[in-house]
VOPAGU-2260 file (C-alpha; in pm, 1 decimal, decimal comma):
REM VOPAGU-2260
SITE   aa  ch    i         X         Y         Z
SITE  MET   A    0    3336,0    3644,0   -2329,7
SITE  GLU   A    1    3266,8    3280,9   -2325,9
SITE  GLU   A    2    3049,3    3114,7   -2056,3
SITE  LYS   A    3    3287,1    2895,2   -1846,8
SITE  VAL   A    4    3051,6    2468,5   -1781,9
SITE  SER   A    5    3111,3    2341,5   -1504,0
SITE  GLU   A    6    3221,3    1987,2   -1512,4
SITE  SER   A    7    3118,9    1881,6   -1183,4
SITE  PRO   A    8    2833,0    1644,1   -1170,7
SITE  VAL   A    9    2490,6    1831,6   -1122,3
SITE  PRO   A   10    2386,3    1676,8    -733,8
SITE  PHE   A   11    2042,5    1443,3    -796,4
SITE  SER   A   12    1853,0    1697,3    -508,5
SITE  GLU   A   13    1908,4    1961,4    -775,9
SITE  LEU   A   14    1777,5    1773,8   -1074,2
SITE  LEU   A   15    1435,8    1730,8    -860,2
SITE  LYS   A   16    1381,1    2009,7    -741,8
SITE  GLU   A   17    1110,2    2132,3    -963,9
SITE  ILE   A   18     934,1    1803,6    -971,3
SITE  ASP   A   19     661,1    1771,1    -731,2
SITE  ILE   A   20     726,2    1432,9    -558,4
SITE  LYS   A   21     458,8    1317,0    -318,3
SITE  ASP   A   22     430,8    1017,1    -109,2
SITE  LYS   A   23     297,9     708,4    -192,3
SITE  SER   A   24     -22,1     650,8     -29,0
SITE  THR   A   25    -116,5     375,3     253,0
SITE  ALA   A   26    -448,3     242,8     409,3
SITE  TYR   A   27    -482,7     -28,4     674,4
SITE  VAL   A   28    -746,2    -287,8     579,6
SITE  LEU   A   29    -955,8    -456,8     820,1
SITE  ILE   A   30   -1093,2    -778,3     707,2
SITE  GLU   A   31   -1374,8   -1015,2     862,2
SITE  ALA   A   32   -1314,0   -1366,8     769,4
SITE  ASN   A   33   -1402,2   -1717,5     794,7
SITE  PRO   A   34   -1226,6   -1857,6    1119,5
SITE  SER   A   35   -1118,2   -2235,5     899,4
SITE  GLU   A   36   -1026,6   -2009,5     617,7
SITE  ILE   A   37    -795,2   -1727,6     829,2
SITE  PRO   A   38    -416,3   -2013,8     710,9
SITE  PHE   A   39    -551,2   -1942,2     345,9
SITE  ILE   A   40    -598,0   -1579,9     322,7
SITE  MET   A   41    -276,6   -1504,4     482,5
SITE  GLU   A   42    -148,3   -1732,3     221,3
SITE  GLU   A   43    -303,5   -1526,1     -78,4
SITE  LEU   A   44    -224,6   -1197,7     103,9
SITE  SER   A   45     105,3   -1261,8     132,8
SITE  LYS   A   46     141,4   -1289,3    -269,8
SITE  ILE   A   47       6,8    -919,7    -330,3
SITE  GLU   A   48     256,2    -673,6    -420,2
SITE  ASN   A   49      86,8    -407,8    -222,9
SITE  VAL   A   50      89,4    -600,2      91,6
SITE  LYS   A   51     353,3    -479,3     337,8
SITE  SER   A   52     235,7    -688,2     624,3
SITE  ALA   A   53     -77,0    -861,7     767,3
SITE  ASP   A   54    -102,8    -962,5    1094,4
SITE  VAL   A   55    -415,2   -1204,5    1244,2
SITE  VAL   A   56    -549,4    -995,4    1575,5
SITE  THR   A   57    -836,0   -1077,5    1820,3
SITE  GLY   A   58   -1203,0    -825,7    1817,7
SITE  ILE   A   59   -1441,9    -743,8    1582,2
SITE  TYR   A   60   -1171,2    -789,4    1254,6
SITE  ASP   A   61    -909,4   -1108,2    1229,1
SITE  ILE   A   62    -681,4    -988,4     972,7
SITE  ILE   A   63    -509,0    -597,6     937,6
SITE  VAL   A   64    -377,3    -584,0     654,3
SITE  PHE   A   65    -141,1    -252,9     573,6
SITE  LEU   A   66    -111,7    -193,2     207,1
SITE  GLU   A   67      72,3      99,4     -16,2
SITE  GLY   A   68      18,9     221,0    -351,6
SITE  GLU   A   69      95,5     512,1    -569,7
SITE  ASP   A   70    -239,9     658,3    -498,0
SITE  GLN   A   71    -617,5     592,1    -312,8
SITE  ASN   A   72    -729,8     457,0    -636,9
SITE  GLU   A   73    -484,4     197,7    -679,0
SITE  ILE   A   74    -514,9      61,7    -284,0
SITE  GLY   A   75    -888,1      96,5    -371,1
SITE  ARG   A   76    -818,4    -130,7    -650,5
SITE  VAL   A   77    -609,0    -341,4    -481,8
SITE  VAL   A   78    -888,2    -394,1    -223,1
SITE  ILE   A   79   -1152,4    -460,4    -447,1
SITE  ARG   A   80    -996,6    -721,6    -733,5
SITE  ASP   A   81    -759,5    -883,0    -493,7
SITE  ILE   A   82    -839,1    -913,7    -134,3
SITE  ASN   A   83   -1204,1    -960,6    -176,6
SITE  SER   A   84   -1199,3   -1238,6    -410,3
SITE  ILE   A   85    -964,6   -1380,6    -180,3
SITE  ARG   A   86   -1185,2   -1717,8     -51,3
SITE  GLY   A   87   -1311,9   -1663,3     246,9
SITE  VAL   A   88   -1291,7   -1260,6     322,3
SITE  LYS   A   89   -1631,1   -1146,8     450,3
SITE  ARG   A   90   -1593,4    -803,5     439,9
SITE  ALA   A   91   -1302,0    -610,0     404,7
SITE  THR   A   92   -1308,9    -211,2     546,5
SITE  THR   A   93   -1073,2     -12,7     413,3
SITE  CYS   A   94    -881,1     318,0     607,8
SITE  MET   A   95    -702,3     556,8     439,8
SITE  VAL   A   96    -401,8     671,7     588,1
SITE  VAL   A   97    -407,7    1067,9     639,1
SITE  LYS   A   98    -189,2    1336,1     733,8
SITE  ILE   A   99    -279,0    1653,0     948,3
């Protein structure tokens, strides 16, 4: 007996059910900056693809950045390579978002 093949398309969710899809990693980066360089830093942050938002704040930090990356290693590379190298950034503290 010949098996009948369905002609209707397979739903996308059915195709992916065997694949482990993980969430992207996210982090907040707390930046201490030279006050006179804050406008320049904000401009440079806007050029970084992984930066989803950046706000100038009051308190012990000057700027809070929200980053998204494929994993924590990508987040680390962005902070080390892209954020720490911006003129006027004195210190960047990374706070990885965890799901509990």
